[in-house]
DRENPA-3360 file (N, C-alpha, C; in nm, 2 decimals, always signed):
BEGIN
1 = XXXXXXXX = +1.33/-1.65/-0.56/+1.24/-1.67/-0.45/+1.16/-1.54/-0.42 ~ +1.03/-1.55/-0.42/+0.95/-1.43/-0.39/+0.93/-1.42/-0.24 ~ +0.94/-1.30/-0.18/+0.92/-1.28/-0.04/+0.80/-1.19/-0.03 ~ +0.70/-1.22/+0.05/+0.58/-1.14/+0.06/+0.53/-1.15/+0.20 ~ +0.45/-1.05/+0.24/+0.38/-1.06/+0.37/+0.26/-1.15/+0.35 ~ +0.23/-1.23/+0.45/+0.11/-1.31/+0.45/-0.01/-1.22/+0.45 ~ -0.12/-1.26/+0.39/-0.24/-1.19/+0.39/-0.35/-1.26/+0.47 ~ -0.42/-1.18/+0.55/-0.52/-1.23/+0.64/-0.64/-1.28/+0.56;
9 = XXXXXXXX = -0.69/-1.40/+0.60/-0.81/-1.46/+0.54/-0.91/-1.47/+0.66 ~ -1.03/-1.45/+0.64/-1.11/-1.42/+0.52/-1.12/-1.28/+0.48 ~ -1.06/-1.19/+0.55/-1.07/-1.04/+0.51/-1.03/-1.02/+0.36 ~ -0.93/-1.09/+0.32/-0.88/-1.09/+0.18/-0.88/-1.23/+0.13 ~ -0.89/-1.25/+0.00/-0.89/-1.38/-0.07/-0.79/-1.37/-0.19 ~ -0.74/-1.49/-0.22/-0.66/-1.50/-0.34/-0.73/-1.45/-0.47 ~ -0.65/-1.39/-0.56/-0.70/-1.34/-0.68/-0.76/-1.45/-0.78 ~ -0.69/-1.57/-0.77/-0.73/-1.67/-0.86/-0.72/-1.81/-0.79;
17 = XXXXXXXX = -0.79/-1.91/-0.84/-0.78/-2.04/-0.79/-0.64/-2.10/-0.80 ~ -0.60/-2.19/-0.71/-0.47/-2.25/-0.72/-0.42/-2.29/-0.59 ~ -0.30/-2.35/-0.59/-0.23/-2.39/-0.47/-0.16/-2.27/-0.40 ~ -0.18/-2.27/-0.27/-0.11/-2.16/-0.19/-0.06/-2.22/-0.06 ~ +0.04/-2.16/-0.01/+0.09/-2.19/+0.12/+0.01/-2.11/+0.22 ~ -0.05/-2.18/+0.32/-0.14/-2.12/+0.41/-0.10/-2.15/+0.56 ~ -0.15/-2.06/+0.65/-0.14/-2.08/+0.79/-0.27/-2.14/+0.84 ~ -0.26/-2.26/+0.90/-0.38/-2.33/+0.93/-0.38/-2.36/+1.08;
25 = XXXXXXXX = -0.49/-2.33/+1.15/-0.50/-2.36/+1.29/-0.59/-2.48/+1.31 ~ -0.54/-2.58/+1.37/-0.62/-2.70/+1.40/-0.58/-2.75/+1.54 ~ -0.68/-2.77/+1.62/-0.66/-2.81/+1.76/-0.56/-2.72/+1.84 ~ -0.58/-2.59/+1.82/-0.50/-2.48/+1.88/-0.35/-2.49/+1.85 ~ -0.32/-2.55/+1.73/-0.18/-2.56/+1.68/-0.18/-2.50/+1.54 ~ -0.09/-2.41/+1.52/-0.07/-2.34/+1.39/+0.03/-2.42/+1.30 ~ -0.01/-2.45/+1.18/+0.07/-2.53/+1.09/+0.08/-2.45/+0.96 ~ +0.19/-2.47/+0.88/+0.20/-2.41/+0.75/+0.18/-2.53/+0.65;
33 = XXXXXXXX = +0.08/-2.52/+0.57/+0.05/-2.63/+0.48/+0.02/-2.58/+0.34 ~ +0.02/-2.67/+0.24/-0.02/-2.64/+0.11/-0.17/-2.67/+0.09 ~ -0.24/-2.57/+0.04/-0.39/-2.59/+0.02/-0.43/-2.53/-0.11 ~ -0.55/-2.58/-0.16/-0.60/-2.54/-0.29/-0.72/-2.44/-0.26 ~ -0.71/-2.32/-0.32/-0.82/-2.23/-0.30/-0.91/-2.23/-0.43 ~ -1.04/-2.25/-0.42/-1.13/-2.25/-0.53/-1.20/-2.11/-0.53 ~ -1.17/-2.03/-0.63/-1.22/-1.89/-0.63/-1.38/-1.90/-0.65 ~ -1.43/-2.00/-0.72/-1.57/-2.01/-0.74/-1.65/-2.03/-0.61;
41 = XXXXXXXX = -1.60/-2.12/-0.53/-1.67/-2.16/-0.41/-1.62/-2.07/-0.29 ~ -1.50/-2.01/-0.31/-1.44/-1.93/-0.20/-1.41/-2.01/-0.08 ~ -1.36/-2.14/-0.10/-1.33/-2.23/+0.00/-1.19/-2.29/-0.02 ~ -1.13/-2.33/+0.09/-1.00/-2.40/+0.09/-1.02/-2.55/+0.09 ~ -0.94/-2.62/+0.02/-0.94/-2.77/+0.01/-0.81/-2.83/+0.03 ~ -0.81/-2.95/+0.08/-0.68/-3.03/+0.09/-0.61/-3.03/-0.04 ~ -0.48/-3.01/-0.04/-0.41/-3.00/-0.17/-0.41/-3.14/-0.24 ~ -0.43/-3.25/-0.17/-0.43/-3.38/-0.23/-0.57/-3.44/-0.25;
49 = XXXXXXXX = -0.67/-3.38/-0.19/-0.81/-3.43/-0.20/-0.90/-3.31/-0.22 ~ -0.94/-3.28/-0.34/-1.02/-3.16/-0.36/-1.17/-3.18/-0.31 ~ -1.20/-3.29/-0.26/-1.33/-3.31/-0.20/-1.33/-3.28/-0.05 ~ -1.21/-3.27/+0.01/-1.20/-3.24/+0.15/-1.18/-3.09/+0.18 ~ -1.28/-3.03/+0.25/-1.26/-2.89/+0.28/-1.17/-2.87/+0.40 ~ -1.10/-2.76/+0.41/-1.02/-2.73/+0.52/-1.07/-2.60/+0.59 ~ -1.10/-2.61/+0.71/-1.15/-2.49/+0.79/-1.03/-2.45/+0.88 ~ -1.03/-2.33/+0.92/-0.93/-2.28/+1.01/-0.81/-2.21/+0.94;
57 = XXXXXXXX = -0.82/-2.18/+0.81/-0.72/-2.10/+0.74/-0.73/-1.96/+0.79 ~ -0.62/-1.90/+0.84/-0.63/-1.76/+0.88/-0.53/-1.67/+0.81 ~ -0.45/-1.72/+0.73/-0.36/-1.64/+0.64/-0.30/-1.72/+0.53 ~ -0.26/-1.65/+0.42/-0.20/-1.72/+0.31/-0.10/-1.63/+0.24 ~ +0.00/-1.70/+0.18/+0.10/-1.63/+0.10/+0.04/-1.60/-0.03 ~ +0.04/-1.47/-0.08/-0.03/-1.43/-0.20/+0.03/-1.49/-0.33 ~ +0.14/-1.55/-0.32/+0.20/-1.61/-0.45/+0.16/-1.75/-0.46 ~ +0.09/-1.79/-0.58/+0.05/-1.92/-0.60/+0.18/-2.01/-0.61;
65 = XXXXX = +0.16/-2.14/-0.57/+0.26/-2.24/-0.59/+0.24/-2.30/-0.72 ~ +0.35/-2.29/-0.81/+0.34/-2.35/-0.94/+0.44/-2.46/-0.95 ~ +0.40/-2.58/-1.00/+0.49/-2.69/-1.02/+0.59/-2.66/-1.12 ~ +0.71/-2.71/-1.10/+0.82/-2.70/-1.20/+0.82/-2.82/-1.28 ~ +0.82/-2.81/-1.41/+0.82/-2.92/-1.50/+0.95/-2.94/-1.56;
% end
C-alpha cells in the first residue's frame, strides 16, 4: 500500500490520465470518490461515465488507481 500526501488541485495536476482517488466538495460536503482525470482536457470525469464532468475537486492522491487482473 502506498501512502502519500494529497496534492491540491488545480494548483497541481496529475502527471498522466487515469483513475485517482479525489476529495470532492458538493453541497458543502466533502467526499472521497474515484474519478477519471483526462490530461488532454485537464478535467475530472465521473469514473463510470466519461461524458459527465465533475466540478469541485480540491485534492487528489498522486497514485493512480490500477485494476488488479
